[in-house]
Structure formats: C-alpha cells, structure tokens
LUMNUDREN-282532 format. One record per residue (C-alpha): residue in one letter; x, y, z. Coordinates in steps of 0.2 Angstrom, whole numbers, plus 5000, padded with zeros to 4 digits. Each point is the difference from the previous one (the first is absolute). Layout:
AXYZ/...
This chain:
M547151564950/E498249955000/K498850035015/K499049855006/V498450025009/K499449875013/S498250004995/G499950004981/P498450054991/A499549824996/P500449835006/G501449914992/G501250144997/K501150145007/L499850174995/T501650094995/T500450174994/R501450064988/E500550174992/L499750014982/T501549994988/P500149994981/A500349815002/R498349995009/W499150094986/P499249834994/D499349975017/L499250175000/E499349974983/R499349835005/L499150085015/F499350154990/G499449894985/Q499450074984/N498950135008/G501550085009/A499349975017/C498550114998/G499450084984/G501750004991/C500850115013/W501749925002/C500350135014/Q500050154989/W498450095006/W501050115012/R501450024988/L499050094986/E500850174995/R498950154998/G499149994983/E500149814998/R498449914997/W499749845010/A499149924986/E501550014989/V501249945013/K499149855009/G500449834993/A501549954990/C500750185001/A499949995019/R500849835000/A501550064990/R500250155011/L500049905016/R501249874992/E501350144995/Q499850085017/V500449845009/R501449974988/S500850175003/G499750005019/R498650144999/A498649895007/H500149915017/G498949895010/V499849845009/L499349834995/A499149875011/Y500249824996/L499049855007/G500849834996/G501150084987/E498650084991/P499850194999/V498450055009/G500250195005/W500850164995/C500350175008/S500950154992/F501050135007/D501150154993/R500450185004/R498450105000/V500650114986/D500149844989/Y498150005001/P499550174992/R498249975000/L499950015019/D500350184999/R498550024988/A498849925013/P499550155011/S499849905016/L501749924998/R501150154997/C501450045012/E501450145001/D501449885004/A499949874986/E501950004997/R500249935018/V498749864998/W499949834994/S498349924995/I499149835001/P498650024988/C499549834994/F499649825005/F499549854991/V499549845008/K499549844990/P498249975000/G499449885014/L501550055012/R499450175005/G499850025019/R501349875004/G501550105005/V500750034982/A499950195000/T500650015018/A501649904996/L500350104984/L499850175010/E501349945013/R501249954987/A499850164990/L500350105016/R501649915004/A500650034982/L499650185002/E501050015016/R501549924991/R499950144987/R500050135015/A498350064996/R499450115014/L498150034996/V498949884991/E498250034995/A498549894995/Y498350044992/P498749875006/V498349984993/R498650095011/P499149885012/T498249974996/R498750095011/A499349845005/G501749925004/S499749864987/A501449924991/I500750104985/P500049904983/A501849954995/A499950104984/F499850165010/A501349965014/W501550014989/T500850155010/G499849905016/T498850025015/E500150125014/S500149865013/L501549934991/F501050165002/L499450055017/K500549845007/A501850034993/G500150175008/F499450124987/H499150155005/P498850124990/V500850164994/G499350154990/P498250054998/R498849894991/K498450084993/A499749864988/G500949864992/K501449895008/Q500950045016/R501950015001/L500749905013/R501850025005/K501449915010/A501750065006/L501349874998/
C-alpha cells in the first residue's frame, strides 16, 4: 500500500511512499545515479566494519554491497515518488546492522540490541524543504511498527549557530526539527558530534 500526501512537494503530482523491495532496486539506482546519492556512499557509510577503509569501499564496491543487501533482505528503507519518479530515500535497520555508530563516541549506547536506527536520507536536488523527508520518515516509522520495533533512534545534523539553512550535502542524516516534530527526544550526553534522538513506538 502506498501513502498519498495531500500537498505534494511540487505542483502537478502527488507524493507517494513505498518500502524498498528487490523489485524496486532499479528505482533506487535511478534516484542515486552514478554518484551513489552522495560521494559514492550507496548507504554503506554506517555499515563499515572495523578496519575497512572508506576509500576502498565507496563507489562500485558500495553499490554492489547495497544491491546484495537489498536482494537478501538485509537492507531496508523507503522510497518517495513524485509522478512515478523516485525523488527521495530513507534507510532504516537494526542499530547493530550499522557498526560504525558504536565507533562514534557521541552515538554509543548500552542497549543497541533493542534499537532500530534511521540514519540516512536522500532527497533529489531541487525538492528539499517540500515535505519529502517528512513523508519518508512517517512511512519508515510505520514500517518499523509493523516489525514490532520498540525503540528507534536518529542522528540529525547539528543546527548551525546562526540558525541558517544547512547545505543538503551535510544534512543526509536528517535535521533536528524533522525528528522533534515526529516525537523524538534527545538522549545521552553530547560533548561533541551528533546528538542521539530516540522515540518509543
């Protein structure tokens, strides 16, 4: 079932969201393009194992990894469509599937086995700020509820001191306001780096 949003991000089309399936891999590939959304990431940054070097993984290797993860049901997420074209992506999985989170001092937690994470967003250039990320987050939370998740975390980019807009290239983990409006709350101390936000489902 797809979700329809009354006010789409642009005139002339309705915004819909769908969970990723192996059959929808071509849509994700079309959205990400040759650069893998941003810098050849292909949603592998948080999945790096200890000892792996990002320079050796990004690009074609990362793309192949994500494709296999999607095929085998080990990578999950939500796609947003406008007029049938993919325009946005949000990933989610169990926190333990993102081992790099525990290697970031400000993001460590003691109950990782109980937690699901929403660590990445990608919105097609030109459509940011028009409701795509909000629709993706809403659909991701419903998908997690169906999986009987009880705790979900997010790791938004830190707001600028001046309150100015954050460049899209640096907002790939989402913004604080996006998650606060969805009922997330800050948890854990933050001496530096990103703030963990958590929501009970």
